[in-house]
Structure formats: structure tokens, C-alpha cells
DSSP file (Angstrom, degrees, kcal/mol; ACC not computed):
  #  RESIDUE AA STRUCTURE BP1 BP2  ACC     N-H-->O    O-->H-N    N-H-->O    O-->H-N    TCO  KAPPA ALPHA  PHI   PSI    X-CA   Y-CA   Z-CA
    1    1 A M              0   0    0      0, 0.0   144,-0.1     0, 0.0     2,-0.1   0.000 360.0 360.0 360.0 150.0   29.1   10.2  -45.1
    2    2 A R        -     0   0    0      1,-0.1     3,-0.0     2,-0.0     0, 0.0  -0.352 360.0-175.8 -69.9 148.6   32.4   12.1  -45.0
    3    3 A T        +     0   0    0      4,-0.1    -1,-0.1    -2,-0.1     0, 0.0   0.352  68.0  82.3-121.8   1.9   32.6   15.5  -46.6
    4    4 A D  S    S+     0   0    0      0, 0.0     2,-0.2     0, 0.0    -1,-0.1   0.361  86.7  63.0 -91.1   6.1   36.3   16.2  -46.1
    5    5 A V  S    S-     0   0    0      1,-0.0   147,-0.0    -3,-0.0   146,-0.0  -0.669 103.0 -87.0-121.6 177.8   37.4   14.2  -49.2
    6    6 A L     >  -     0   0    0     -2,-0.2     4,-0.6   146,-0.1     3,-0.1   0.863  64.8-152.8 -55.1 -41.3   36.8   14.6  -52.9
    7    7 A G  H  >  -     0   0    0      2,-0.1     4,-2.1     1,-0.1     5,-0.2   0.032  30.9 -69.3  84.5 165.3   33.5   12.6  -52.7
    8    8 A A  H  > S+     0   0    0      1,-0.2     4,-2.6     2,-0.2     5,-0.2   0.869 130.3  53.3 -62.5 -40.1   31.7   10.4  -55.3
    9    9 A E  H  > S+     0   0    0      1,-0.2     4,-2.2     2,-0.2    -1,-0.2   0.919 110.5  47.7 -63.0 -42.1   30.7   13.4  -57.5
   10   10 A G  H  X S+     0   0    0     -4,-0.6     4,-2.3     2,-0.2    -1,-0.2   0.878 110.8  51.9 -64.5 -37.9   34.3   14.5  -57.7
   11   11 A V  H  X S+     0   0    0     -4,-2.1     4,-2.8     2,-0.2    -2,-0.2   0.920 108.4  50.6 -64.5 -44.1   35.5   11.0  -58.5
   12   12 A I  H  X S+     0   0    0     -4,-2.6     4,-2.6     1,-0.2    -2,-0.2   0.922 110.3  50.4 -59.5 -43.3   33.0   10.7  -61.3
   13   13 A R  H  X S+     0   0    0     -4,-2.2     4,-2.8     1,-0.2    -2,-0.2   0.913 110.8  48.9 -61.3 -42.2   34.2   14.1  -62.7
   14   14 A L  H  X S+     0   0    0     -4,-2.3     4,-2.0     2,-0.2    -2,-0.2   0.920 110.6  50.7 -63.6 -43.1   37.8   12.8  -62.5
   15   15 A L  H  X>S+     0   0    0     -4,-2.8     5,-2.8     2,-0.2     4,-0.5   0.943 112.5  46.4 -58.2 -48.0   36.9    9.6  -64.2
   16   16 A I  H ><5S+     0   0    0     -4,-2.6     3,-1.3     1,-0.2    -2,-0.2   0.931 111.7  51.6 -60.1 -45.9   35.2   11.5  -67.0
   17   17 A G  H 3<5S+     0   0    0     -4,-2.8    -1,-0.2     1,-0.3    -2,-0.2   0.807 113.3  44.7 -61.9 -30.3   38.1   13.9  -67.3
   18   18 A Q  H 3<5S-     0   0    0     -4,-2.0    -1,-0.3    -3,-0.2    -2,-0.2   0.420 111.8-118.9 -93.5   0.9   40.5   11.0  -67.6
   19   19 A G  T <<5 +     0   0    0     -3,-1.3     2,-0.2    -4,-0.5    -3,-0.2   0.824  70.0 136.1  66.1  30.8   38.3    9.1  -70.1
   20   20 A A      < -     0   0    0     -5,-2.8     2,-0.3    -6,-0.2    -1,-0.2  -0.683  41.9-147.5-111.1 162.1   38.1    6.2  -67.6
   21   21 A T        -     0   0    0     -2,-0.2    75,-2.3    -3,-0.1     2,-0.4  -0.859   6.2-146.7-128.6 164.1   35.2    4.1  -66.4
   22   22 A L  E     -ab  47  96A   0     24,-2.7    26,-3.4    -2,-0.3    27,-0.8  -0.974  12.1-179.2-134.7 142.4   34.3    2.3  -63.2
   23   23 A A  E     -ab  49  97A   0     73,-1.7    75,-2.5    -2,-0.4     2,-0.4  -0.976  17.6-148.1-133.0 150.4   32.5   -0.8  -62.1
   24   24 A V  E     -ab  50  98A   0     25,-1.9    27,-2.1    -2,-0.3     2,-0.4  -0.915   9.9-161.7-123.3 147.5   31.8   -1.9  -58.6
   25   25 A A  E     -ab  51  99A   0     73,-2.6    75,-2.1    -2,-0.4     2,-0.4  -0.995  22.3-173.5-124.3 122.6   31.6   -5.3  -56.8
   26   26 A E  E     +ab  52 100A   0     25,-2.9    27,-2.3    -2,-0.4    75,-0.1  -0.903  24.6 157.0-123.5 144.5   29.9   -5.2  -53.5
   27   27 A S  S >  S+     0   0    0     73,-0.8     3,-1.6    -2,-0.4    74,-0.2   0.450  82.3  23.8-119.8 -84.8   29.3   -7.6  -50.7
   28   28 A L  T 3  S+     0   0    0      1,-0.3    73,-0.1    72,-0.1   115,-0.1   0.731 120.2  58.0 -61.5 -23.5   28.6   -6.1  -47.2
   29   29 A T  T >  S-     0   0    0     71,-0.2     3,-1.9   114,-0.1    -1,-0.3   0.635  88.1-154.3 -84.7 -13.4   27.5   -2.8  -48.7
   30   30 A G  T <  S-     0   0    0     -3,-1.6    22,-0.1     1,-0.3    -2,-0.1   0.736  72.6 -32.0  52.5  33.4   24.7   -4.4  -50.6
   31   31 A G  T 3> S+     0   0    0     20,-0.1     4,-2.3     4,-0.0    -1,-0.3   0.266 107.7 112.7 110.4 -10.7   24.4   -1.7  -53.4
   32   32 A M  H <> S+     0   0    0     -3,-1.9     4,-2.1     1,-0.2     5,-0.1   0.868  76.9  53.1 -62.8 -36.9   25.3    1.4  -51.3
   33   33 A L  H  > S+     0   0    0      2,-0.2     4,-1.9     1,-0.2    -1,-0.2   0.948 111.5  44.2 -66.9 -48.3   28.6    1.9  -53.3
   34   34 A G  H  > S+     0   0    0      1,-0.2     4,-1.7     2,-0.2    -1,-0.2   0.904 113.0  52.5 -60.9 -41.5   26.9    1.8  -56.7
   35   35 A A  H  < S+     0   0    0     -4,-2.3     4,-0.4     1,-0.2    -1,-0.2   0.867 106.4  54.3 -62.7 -36.4   24.1    4.1  -55.4
   36   36 A T  H >< S+     0   0    0     -4,-2.1     3,-0.7     1,-0.2     4,-0.3   0.915 111.0  44.3 -63.9 -43.5   26.7    6.5  -54.1
   37   37 A F  H 3< S+     0   0    0     -4,-1.9     3,-0.4     1,-0.2    -1,-0.2   0.776 115.5  47.5 -73.5 -25.7   28.4    6.8  -57.5
   38   38 A T  T 3< S+     0   0    0     -4,-1.7    -1,-0.2     1,-0.2    -2,-0.2   0.330  82.3  95.3 -99.6   8.7   25.1    7.1  -59.5
   39   39 A A  S <  S+     0   0    0     -3,-0.7     2,-0.3    -4,-0.4    -1,-0.2   0.800  75.0  70.9 -68.3 -28.7   23.5    9.7  -57.3
   40   40 A M  S >  S-     0   0    0     -3,-0.4     3,-1.4    -4,-0.3     2,-0.1  -0.662  91.7-108.1 -92.9 145.4   24.6   12.5  -59.5
   41   41 A G  T 3  S+     0   0    0     -2,-0.3    -1,-0.1     1,-0.2    -2,-0.1  -0.411 104.1  31.5 -63.4 142.9   23.2   13.2  -63.0
   42   42 A G  T >  S+     0   0    0     -4,-0.1     3,-1.8    -2,-0.1    -1,-0.2   0.428  76.0 125.2  88.9  -1.1   25.7   12.4  -65.7
   43   43 A A  G X>  +     0   0    0     -3,-1.4     4,-3.2     1,-0.3     3,-2.3   0.774  58.8  75.7 -62.0 -24.9   27.3    9.5  -63.8
   44   44 A S  G 34 S+     0   0    0      1,-0.3    -1,-0.3     2,-0.2    -3,-0.1   0.671  78.8  73.1 -64.3 -14.6   26.6    7.2  -66.7
   45   45 A A  G <4 S+     0   0    0     -3,-1.8    -1,-0.3     1,-0.1    -2,-0.2   0.713 120.8  10.4 -69.0 -18.8   29.5    8.8  -68.6
   46   46 A A  T <4 S+     0   0    0     -3,-2.3   -24,-2.7    -4,-0.2     2,-0.7   0.601 109.5  84.9-129.8 -27.6   31.8    7.0  -66.3
   47   47 A F  E  <  +a   22   0A   0     -4,-3.2   -24,-0.2   -26,-0.2    -1,-0.1  -0.734  45.0 177.6 -90.7 117.8   29.9    4.4  -64.3
   48   48 A R  E     -     0   0A   0    -26,-3.4     2,-0.3    -2,-0.7   -25,-0.2   0.844  48.4 -89.5 -86.6 -37.2   29.5    1.1  -66.2
   49   49 A G  E     -a   23   0A   0    -27,-0.8   -25,-1.9     2,-0.0    -1,-0.3  -0.974  36.9-122.7 154.2-168.7   27.7   -1.0  -63.6
   50   50 A G  E     -a   24   0A   0     -2,-0.3     2,-0.4   -27,-0.2   -25,-0.2  -0.984   6.5-126.8-164.5 171.9   28.1   -3.3  -60.7
   51   51 A V  E     -a   25   0A   0    -27,-2.1   -25,-2.9    -2,-0.3     2,-0.9  -0.999  10.1-152.7-131.1 127.9   27.5   -6.7  -59.1
   52   52 A I  E     +a   26   0A   0     -2,-0.4     2,-0.9   -27,-0.2     3,-0.2  -0.865  20.0 177.2 -98.3 100.6   26.1   -7.3  -55.6
   53   53 A S        +     0   0    0    -27,-2.3     6,-0.2    -2,-0.9   -25,-0.1  -0.580  16.6 152.9-104.9  68.3   27.7  -10.6  -54.8
   54   54 A Y        +     0   0    0     -2,-0.9     2,-0.3   -27,-0.1    -1,-0.2   0.889  58.0  67.8 -65.9 -40.8   26.4  -10.9  -51.2
   55   55 A A  S >> S-     0   0    0     -3,-0.2     4,-1.0     1,-0.1     3,-0.8  -0.626  85.3-130.6 -83.4 140.0   26.5  -14.7  -51.4
   56   56 A T  H >> S+     0   0    0     -2,-0.3     4,-1.2     1,-0.3     3,-0.7   0.868 105.2  58.8 -58.4 -40.4   30.0  -16.3  -51.5
   57   57 A D  H 3> S+     0   0    0      1,-0.3     4,-2.7     2,-0.2    -1,-0.3   0.819 100.4  57.8 -63.3 -28.6   29.1  -18.6  -54.4
   58   58 A L  H <>>S+     0   0    0     -3,-0.8     4,-2.7     2,-0.2     5,-1.0   0.816  97.7  60.5 -70.3 -29.1   28.2  -15.5  -56.5
   59   59 A K  H <X5S+     0   0    0     -4,-1.0     6,-2.0    -3,-0.7     4,-0.7   0.910 113.0  38.4 -61.2 -40.3   31.8  -14.2  -56.0
   60   60 A R  H  X5S+     0   0    0     -4,-1.2     4,-0.9     4,-0.2    -2,-0.2   0.936 122.3  41.2 -73.1 -49.1   33.0  -17.3  -57.7
   61   61 A E  H  <5S+     0   0    0     -4,-2.7    -3,-0.2     2,-0.2    -2,-0.2   0.881 128.1  25.4 -73.6 -40.2   30.3  -17.6  -60.4
   62   62 A L  H  <5S+     0   0    0     -4,-2.7    -3,-0.2    -5,-0.2    -1,-0.1   0.814 131.9  32.8 -94.0 -34.0   29.9  -14.0  -61.4
   63   63 A L  H  <<S-     0   0    0     -5,-1.0    24,-0.2    -4,-0.7    -3,-0.2   0.401  98.5-121.9-109.6   1.7   33.3  -12.4  -60.6
   64   64 A A     <  +     0   0    0     -4,-0.9    -4,-0.2     1,-0.2    -3,-0.1   0.804  46.2 167.8  62.3  32.1   35.6  -15.3  -61.2
   65   65 A V        -     0   0    0     -6,-2.0    -1,-0.2    -7,-0.1    -2,-0.1  -0.662  48.7-101.3 -71.4 127.5   37.0  -15.4  -57.7
   66   66 A P     >  -     0   0    0      0, 0.0     4,-2.0     0, 0.0     3,-0.4  -0.259  22.2-140.2 -57.6 130.4   38.9  -18.7  -57.5
   67   67 A G  H  > S+     0   0    0      1,-0.2     4,-2.5     2,-0.2     5,-0.2   0.865 102.0  55.3 -58.1 -39.0   37.0  -21.4  -55.7
   68   68 A E  H  > S+     0   0    0      2,-0.2     4,-2.2     1,-0.2    -1,-0.2   0.849 106.5  51.8 -65.9 -32.8   40.1  -22.7  -53.9
   69   69 A L  H  >>S+     0   0    0     -3,-0.4     4,-3.1     2,-0.2     5,-0.6   0.932 110.9  47.1 -65.8 -46.3   40.8  -19.2  -52.6
   70   70 A L  H  X5S+     0   0    0     -4,-2.0     4,-1.7     1,-0.2    -2,-0.2   0.893 114.0  47.7 -62.8 -39.9   37.3  -18.9  -51.2
   71   71 A E  H  <5S+     0   0    0     -4,-2.5    -1,-0.2    -5,-0.2    -2,-0.2   0.899 118.3  41.0 -67.2 -40.0   37.5  -22.4  -49.6
   72   72 A R  H  <5S+     0   0    0     -4,-2.2    -2,-0.2    -5,-0.2    -3,-0.2   0.903 134.2  15.1 -74.7 -43.4   40.9  -21.7  -48.1
   73   73 A E  H  <5S-     0   0    0     -4,-3.1     3,-0.3     1,-0.2    -3,-0.2   0.630  95.8-130.0-111.1 -17.9   40.4  -18.1  -46.9
   74   74 A G     << -     0   0    0     -4,-1.7    -1,-0.2    -5,-0.6     6,-0.1  -0.319  45.1 -62.9  83.7-178.7   36.6  -17.4  -46.9
   75   75 A A  S    S+     0   0    0      1,-0.2     2,-1.0    -2,-0.1    -1,-0.2   0.619 119.0  74.0 -82.2 -13.7   35.0  -14.4  -48.5
   76   76 A V  S    S+     0   0    0     -3,-0.3    -1,-0.2    -6,-0.1     3,-0.1  -0.751  71.4 108.3-106.8  87.3   36.7  -11.8  -46.2
   77   77 A H  S  > S-     0   0    0     -2,-1.0     4,-2.2     1,-0.1     3,-0.3  -0.987  73.7-117.0-158.5 147.6   40.2  -11.7  -47.4
   78   78 A P  H  > S+     0   0    0      0, 0.0     4,-2.3     0, 0.0     5,-0.1   0.869 115.3  51.9 -60.9 -37.0   42.4   -9.2  -49.4
   79   79 A E  H  > S+     0   0    0      2,-0.2     4,-2.3     1,-0.2     5,-0.2   0.847 108.4  52.1 -68.5 -32.3   43.0  -11.6  -52.3
   80   80 A V  H  > S+     0   0    0     -3,-0.3     4,-2.6     2,-0.2    -1,-0.2   0.932 109.6  48.8 -66.7 -45.5   39.2  -12.1  -52.6
   81   81 A A  H  X S+     0   0    0     -4,-2.2     4,-2.3     1,-0.2    -2,-0.2   0.918 112.2  49.1 -59.9 -43.2   38.7   -8.3  -52.7
   82   82 A A  H  X S+     0   0    0     -4,-2.3     4,-2.5     2,-0.2    -1,-0.2   0.914 111.6  48.3 -63.2 -43.2   41.4   -8.0  -55.4
   83   83 A A  H  X S+     0   0    0     -4,-2.3     4,-2.7     1,-0.2    -1,-0.2   0.885 110.8  51.7 -65.1 -38.1   39.8  -10.9  -57.4
   84   84 A M  H  X S+     0   0    0     -4,-2.6     4,-2.6     2,-0.2     5,-0.2   0.920 110.1  49.3 -61.9 -43.6   36.4   -9.2  -57.1
   85   85 A A  H  X S+     0   0    0     -4,-2.3     4,-1.9     2,-0.2    -2,-0.2   0.931 114.5  43.7 -63.2 -46.4   37.8   -5.9  -58.4
   86   86 A R  H  X S+     0   0    0     -4,-2.5     4,-2.2     1,-0.2    -1,-0.2   0.918 114.3  51.8 -63.1 -42.8   39.5   -7.6  -61.4
   87   87 A G  H  X S+     0   0    0     -4,-2.7     4,-2.8     1,-0.2    -2,-0.2   0.895 110.2  45.8 -63.8 -42.7   36.4   -9.7  -62.1
   88   88 A V  H  X S+     0   0    0     -4,-2.6     4,-2.3     2,-0.2     6,-0.2   0.872 111.4  52.5 -72.4 -34.5   34.0   -6.8  -62.1
   89   89 A A  H  X>S+     0   0    0     -4,-1.9     5,-2.3    -5,-0.2     4,-0.9   0.935 114.6  43.0 -62.7 -44.3   36.2   -4.6  -64.3
   90   90 A R  H ><5S+     0   0    0     -4,-2.2     3,-0.5     3,-0.2    -2,-0.2   0.937 114.5  49.7 -65.6 -47.7   36.5   -7.4  -66.8
   91   91 A L  H 3<5S+     0   0    0     -4,-2.8    -2,-0.2     1,-0.2    -1,-0.2   0.879 120.4  35.1 -59.8 -40.8   32.8   -8.3  -66.6
   92   92 A C  H 3<5S-     0   0    0     -4,-2.3    -1,-0.2    -5,-0.2    -2,-0.2   0.449 106.3-120.0 -97.2  -1.8   31.6   -4.7  -67.1
   93   93 A G  T <<5 +     0   0    0     -4,-0.9     2,-0.3    -3,-0.5    -3,-0.2   0.910  60.1 154.3  64.9  42.2   34.4   -3.6  -69.5
   94   94 A A      < -     0   0    0     -5,-2.3    -1,-0.2    -6,-0.2   -72,-0.1  -0.717  54.2-134.6-106.7 153.5   35.6   -0.9  -67.1
   95   95 A T  S    S+     0   0    0     -2,-0.3     2,-0.4     1,-0.2   -73,-0.2   0.904  95.8  31.2 -65.7 -43.7   39.0    0.8  -66.6
   96   96 A Y  E     -b   22   0A   0    -75,-2.3   -73,-1.7    27,-0.1     2,-0.5  -0.930  65.3-161.0-120.8 141.3   38.7    0.4  -62.8
   97   97 A G  E     -bC  23 122A   0     25,-1.7    25,-3.1    -2,-0.4     2,-0.5  -0.992   9.5-166.7-118.5 127.7   37.0   -2.2  -60.7
   98   98 A L  E     -bC  24 121A   0    -75,-2.5   -73,-2.6    -2,-0.5     2,-0.4  -0.963  11.2-178.3-118.2 125.6   36.3   -1.3  -57.1
   99   99 A A  E     -bC  25 120A   0     21,-3.1    21,-2.5    -2,-0.5     2,-0.4  -0.944  13.6-169.6-131.3 146.2   35.4   -4.0  -54.7
  100  100 A V  E     +bC  26 119A   0    -75,-2.1   -73,-0.8    -2,-0.4     2,-0.3  -0.999  11.7 164.6-132.9 136.8   34.4   -4.3  -51.0
  101  101 A T  E     + C   0 118A   0     17,-2.1    17,-3.2    -2,-0.4     2,-0.3  -0.987  22.4 106.8-146.5 144.1   34.0   -7.4  -48.9
  102  102 A G  E     - C   0 117A   0     -2,-0.3     2,-0.6    15,-0.2    15,-0.2  -0.986  62.9 -68.3 174.4-167.6   33.8   -7.7  -45.1
  103  103 A V        +     0   0    0     13,-2.6    12,-3.3    -2,-0.3    13,-0.2  -0.940  32.8 170.5-120.2 108.4   31.8   -8.4  -42.0
  104  104 A A        +     0   0    0     -2,-0.6    38,-0.2     1,-0.3    39,-0.1   0.595  47.2 179.8 -91.4 -13.0   29.2   -5.8  -41.0
  105  105 A G  S    S-     0   0    0      2,-0.4    -1,-0.3     1,-0.1    33,-0.0  -0.310  79.6-179.0  99.9 174.9   27.7   -8.0  -38.3
  106  106 A P  S    S+     0   0    0      0, 0.0     8,-0.1     0, 0.0    -1,-0.1  -0.977 103.3  26.2 -85.9 -10.8   26.0   -8.8  -36.2
  107  107 A D  S    S-     0   0    0      1,-0.1    -2,-0.4     6,-0.1    -3,-0.0  -0.781  85.6-100.7-113.2 154.5   28.1  -12.0  -36.2
  108  108 A P        -     0   0    0      0, 0.0     2,-0.4     0, 0.0    -1,-0.1  -0.231  35.9-149.6 -60.9 160.7   31.6  -12.9  -37.2
  109  109 A Q  B >   -E  112   0B   0      3,-1.9     3,-2.7     1,-0.1   -33,-0.1  -1.000  67.4  -7.2-137.8 135.6   32.1  -14.6  -40.6
  110  110 A D  T 3  S-     0   0    0     -2,-0.4    -1,-0.1     1,-0.3   -34,-0.1   0.820 128.7 -56.6  51.8  35.2   34.8  -17.0  -41.7
  111  111 A G  T 3  S+     0   0    0      1,-0.3    -1,-0.3   -37,-0.0   -37,-0.0   0.549 111.1 124.6  76.4   6.5   36.6  -16.5  -38.4
  112  112 A K  B <   -E  109   0B   0     -3,-2.7    -3,-1.9     4,-0.1    -1,-0.3  -0.837  60.7-120.5-101.9 136.1   36.8  -12.7  -39.0
  113  113 A P    >   -     0   0    0      0, 0.0     3,-1.8     0, 0.0   -10,-0.2  -0.296  39.0 -83.3 -72.3 158.1   35.4  -10.3  -36.4
  114  114 A V  T 3  S+     0   0    0      1,-0.2   -10,-0.2    -8,-0.1     3,-0.1  -0.345 117.7  36.8 -55.8 135.3   32.7   -7.8  -37.1
  115  115 A G  T 3  S+     0   0    0    -12,-3.3    20,-2.4     1,-0.3     2,-0.5   0.282  78.5 132.3 100.0  -9.2   34.2   -4.7  -38.7
  116  116 A T  E <   + D   0 134A   0     -3,-1.8   -13,-2.6    18,-0.2     2,-0.4  -0.660  32.2 170.0 -76.1 124.0   36.8   -6.5  -40.7
  117  117 A V  E     -CD 102 133A   0     16,-2.3    16,-3.1    -2,-0.5     2,-0.4  -0.993  24.8-159.8-139.7 142.1   36.7   -5.0  -44.2
  118  118 A H  E     -CD 101 132A   0    -17,-3.2   -17,-2.1    -2,-0.4     2,-0.4  -0.993   7.4-171.6-122.9 130.1   38.8   -5.3  -47.4
  119  119 A V  E     -CD 100 131A   0     12,-2.7    12,-2.5    -2,-0.4     2,-0.4  -0.976   9.7-178.8-117.7 130.7   38.6   -2.7  -50.2
  120  120 A A  E     -CD  99 130A   0    -21,-2.5   -21,-3.1    -2,-0.4     2,-0.4  -0.981  13.3-161.7-133.7 146.3   40.4   -3.3  -53.4
  121  121 A L  E     -CD  98 129A   0      8,-2.6     8,-2.4    -2,-0.4     2,-0.5  -0.995   7.2-155.3-127.1 127.6   40.8   -1.3  -56.6
  122  122 A S  E     -CD  97 128A   0    -25,-3.1   -25,-1.7    -2,-0.4     6,-0.2  -0.879  17.1-155.7-102.0 132.6   41.9   -2.8  -59.9
  123  123 A G    >   -     0   0    0      4,-2.7     3,-1.5    -2,-0.5   -27,-0.1  -0.447  31.5 -91.7-106.2 179.8   43.5   -0.5  -62.4
  124  124 A P  T 3  S+     0   0    0      0, 0.0   -28,-0.1     0, 0.0    -1,-0.0   0.707 121.8  42.3 -66.7 -23.3   43.9   -0.4  -66.2
  125  125 A E  T 3  S-     0   0    0    -30,-0.0   -30,-0.0     2,-0.0    -3,-0.0   0.015 128.1 -87.3-112.6  27.5   47.3   -2.2  -66.3
  126  126 A G  S <  S+     0   0    0     -3,-1.5   -40,-0.1     1,-0.3     2,-0.0   0.507  77.8 152.1  83.5   4.3   46.5   -4.9  -63.7
  127  127 A Q        -     0   0    0     -5,-0.1    -4,-2.7     1,-0.0     2,-0.4  -0.335  29.0-156.1 -65.1 150.4   47.5   -2.8  -60.7
  128  128 A I  E     -D  122   0A   0     -6,-0.2     2,-0.4    -8,-0.0    -6,-0.2  -0.999   9.1-170.4-129.9 130.8   45.8   -3.5  -57.4
  129  129 A W  E     -D  121   0A   0     -8,-2.4    -8,-2.6    -2,-0.4     2,-0.4  -0.935  14.7-171.0-114.2 144.3   45.4   -1.1  -54.5
  130  130 A H  E     -D  120   0A   0     -2,-0.4     2,-0.4   -10,-0.2   -10,-0.2  -0.984  17.3-171.1-140.4 144.9   44.1   -2.4  -51.2
  131  131 A R  E     -D  119   0A   0    -12,-2.5   -12,-2.7    -2,-0.4     2,-0.5  -0.998  10.1-157.1-131.7 133.9   42.9   -1.2  -47.9
  132  132 A E  E     -D  118   0A   0     -2,-0.4     2,-0.4   -14,-0.2   -14,-0.2  -0.946  16.7-166.7-108.1 130.0   42.2   -3.3  -44.9
  133  133 A L  E     -D  117   0A   0    -16,-3.1   -16,-2.3    -2,-0.5     2,-0.4  -0.890  20.5-167.2-118.4 145.6   39.9   -1.8  -42.3
  134  134 A A  E     +D  116   0A   0     -2,-0.4     2,-0.4   -18,-0.2   -18,-0.2  -0.888  27.8 174.6-127.4  99.3   39.0   -2.7  -38.8
  135  135 A R        -     0   0    0    -20,-2.4     2,-0.2    -2,-0.4     7,-0.1  -0.874  17.2-159.9-115.2 136.7   36.0   -0.7  -37.9
  136  136 A G        +     0   0    0     -2,-0.4     2,-0.2     5,-0.1   -21,-0.1  -0.432  45.6  70.3 -97.2-179.2   33.8   -0.7  -34.9
  137  137 A G  S    S-     0   0    0     -2,-0.2    -2,-0.0     4,-0.1     0, 0.0  -0.547  84.1 -25.1 108.8-172.9   30.3    0.6  -34.5
  138  138 A S     >  -     0   0    0     -2,-0.2     4,-2.6     1,-0.1     5,-0.2  -0.220  62.1-105.5 -72.8 164.6   26.9   -0.4  -35.7
  139  139 A R  H  > S+     0   0    0      1,-0.2     4,-2.1     2,-0.2     5,-0.2   0.918 122.7  49.3 -54.5 -46.7   26.2   -2.5  -38.9
  140  140 A G  H  > S+     0   0    0      1,-0.2     4,-2.4     2,-0.2    -1,-0.2   0.907 110.5  49.5 -61.9 -42.6   25.0    0.7  -40.6
  141  141 A R  H  > S+     0   0    0      2,-0.2     4,-2.6     1,-0.2     5,-0.2   0.894 108.9  52.3 -66.5 -39.9   28.1    2.7  -39.6
  142  142 A I  H  X S+     0   0    0     -4,-2.6     4,-1.9     1,-0.2    -1,-0.2   0.920 111.7  47.4 -60.6 -43.4   30.5   -0.1  -40.8
  143  143 A R  H  X S+     0   0    0     -4,-2.1     4,-2.0    -5,-0.2    -2,-0.2   0.919 112.4  48.5 -65.5 -44.3   28.8   -0.1  -44.2
  144  144 A E  H  X S+     0   0    0     -4,-2.4     4,-2.3     1,-0.2    -2,-0.2   0.919 112.1  48.5 -62.0 -44.0   28.8    3.7  -44.5
  145  145 A R  H  X S+     0   0    0     -4,-2.6     4,-2.5     1,-0.2    -1,-0.2   0.841 107.6  56.3 -67.4 -31.9   32.5    3.9  -43.5
  146  146 A T  H  X S+     0   0    0     -4,-1.9     4,-2.4    -5,-0.2    -1,-0.2   0.929 107.8  47.7 -63.5 -44.9   33.3    1.2  -46.0
  147  147 A V  H  X S+     0   0    0     -4,-2.0     4,-2.6     2,-0.2     5,-0.2   0.934 111.4  51.3 -60.7 -45.7   31.7    3.2  -48.8
  148  148 A D  H  X S+     0   0    0     -4,-2.3     4,-2.5     1,-0.2    -2,-0.2   0.926 111.5  46.8 -56.6 -46.7   33.7    6.3  -47.7
  149  149 A E  H  X S+     0   0    0     -4,-2.5     4,-2.5     2,-0.2    -1,-0.2   0.879 111.6  51.0 -65.5 -38.7   36.9    4.4  -47.7
  150  150 A A  H  X S+     0   0    0     -4,-2.4     4,-2.1     2,-0.2    -2,-0.2   0.934 112.2  45.9 -64.8 -46.2   36.3    2.9  -51.1
  151  151 A V  H  X S+     0   0    0     -4,-2.6     4,-2.5     1,-0.2    -2,-0.2   0.915 113.7  50.5 -61.0 -43.1   35.5    6.3  -52.6
  152  152 A D  H  X S+     0   0    0     -4,-2.5     4,-2.4    -5,-0.2    -2,-0.2   0.881 107.7  52.6 -64.6 -39.9   38.6    7.7  -51.0
  153  153 A L  H  X S+     0   0    0     -4,-2.5     4,-2.0     2,-0.2    -1,-0.2   0.948 112.7  44.3 -61.2 -48.8   40.8    5.0  -52.3
  154  154 A L  H  X S+     0   0    0     -4,-2.1     4,-2.7     1,-0.2     5,-0.2   0.910 111.9  53.4 -63.0 -42.4   39.6    5.6  -55.9
  155  155 A A  H  X S+     0   0    0     -4,-2.5     4,-2.6     1,-0.2     5,-0.2   0.913 108.1  50.8 -59.0 -43.3   39.9    9.3  -55.5
  156  156 A G  H  X S+     0   0    0     -4,-2.4     4,-2.1     2,-0.2    -1,-0.2   0.904 111.6  46.6 -62.2 -42.6   43.5    9.0  -54.3
  157  157 A V  H  X S+     0   0    0     -4,-2.0     4,-1.9     2,-0.2    -2,-0.2   0.922 113.5  48.4 -66.7 -43.7   44.5    6.8  -57.2
  158  158 A L  H  X S+     0   0    0     -4,-2.7     4,-0.7     1,-0.2    -2,-0.2   0.902 112.3  48.5 -64.6 -40.4   42.8    9.1  -59.7
  159  159 A K  H ><>S+     0   0    0     -4,-2.6     5,-2.5    -5,-0.2     3,-0.8   0.892 109.2  53.2 -66.6 -38.4   44.4   12.2  -58.2
  160  160 A A  H ><5S+     0   0    0     -4,-2.1     3,-1.6     1,-0.3    -1,-0.2   0.866 103.0  58.0 -63.1 -35.5   47.8   10.5  -58.3
  161  161 A N  H 3<5S+     0   0    0     -4,-1.9    -1,-0.3     1,-0.3    -2,-0.2   0.727 104.0  52.7 -66.1 -20.9   47.3    9.8  -62.0
  162  162 A M  T <<5S-     0   0    0     -3,-0.8    -1,-0.3    -4,-0.7    -2,-0.2   0.445 126.0-103.6 -90.7  -1.4   46.9   13.5  -62.5
  163  163 A G  T < 5S+     0   0    0     -3,-1.6     2,-0.3     1,-0.3    -3,-0.2   0.544  80.7 130.4  90.0   8.4   50.2   14.1  -60.7
  164  164 A E      < -     0   0    0     -5,-2.5     2,-0.5    -6,-0.1    -1,-0.3  -0.690  60.3-122.8 -93.8 149.2   48.7   15.2  -57.5
  165  165 A H        -     0   0    0     -2,-0.3    -5,-0.0     1,-0.1    -9,-0.0  -0.799  21.9-170.2 -89.2 128.4   49.7   13.8  -54.1
  166  166 A S              0   0    0     -2,-0.5    -1,-0.1   -10,-0.2    -9,-0.1   0.476 360.0 360.0-102.4  -1.8   46.6   12.4  -52.4
  167  167 A G              0   0    0    -11,-0.1    -2,-0.1     0, 0.0   -11,-0.0   0.498 360.0 360.0  65.3 360.0   48.1   11.8  -48.9
């Protein structure tokens, strides 16, 4: 995991300081993102929960991702990530919803190559922030880098809310 950014503990502290909460929706990371945020004691002051929607039908059933979107684009798409983020925030009653969906391998999915990842963050006023990643490497490395990017995206938004430039 990266150490040159704020990190999950710092993000939890910022959330607490801003009186905000977080929920996560994960596909390819299979619980790694939630585990990263809950590794520190006291995380429950900001972390509400999460959904591991590894199967496509769970994205629709649990997170309210539109079925027609999933049929048209598949599970690895920026609009799917955004819908997952909104859905998990709503489901868990959180200020922010952070979602990841992608292809960790070993095979392509929905016509998308291994390493294609979408990270989306839903904010308190319906804002959506998105990152599209194209990562090479092993399945494990793709998953680790996805968690890093998701934490970094949230950190940047939280720092911007404090008036800091996050680069």
C-alpha cells in the first residue's frame, strides 16, 4: 500500500473532524476497501458499513444500479460505479459513498481488459467524483492499487472541503 498520501487513518480523522460518514461498495476488491478503513480503532465514528457486490445482480438488487445500465454497459463502467456509490450512501445513511468496480483478472469481463477499474465517490449534495484506472500487474496488485486510488480520491475531496488543494 502507498505511504505517500494521507492514508485511510487520516481520511477517517478528516471524516470525524468534518462530522461526516462513509460507506463503501466493493466489487473487485472483495472487502479490502472496508477492511482498510476499519483497521484503526475508532473508525466506527465515521465508517457506517459497506456492501460487497461481487455478483452483478447484487449491484442491481442491493445498490439500486439500474438494470438497463448493467445490461447495456456491463458492471465495469463509470456510471455503474457512480450508481454504486450513490446506492451505498443511501443504503447505509452515509454522507459519502465510495465505490469500486473493475476487472482484476485473470480474464477480461464485459469486453473490458484486465486492469480496467472505475472508482466513484458520491457526496452529500449529489456530487460525483470519478477516476478511471488502467492498471497492469497481478490480480493482487490491481486490487491493492484500486484501494489506494479510492482512499486517495476521498482524501482529496475531504481536503478540498477544508480549503486545501489536494493536487
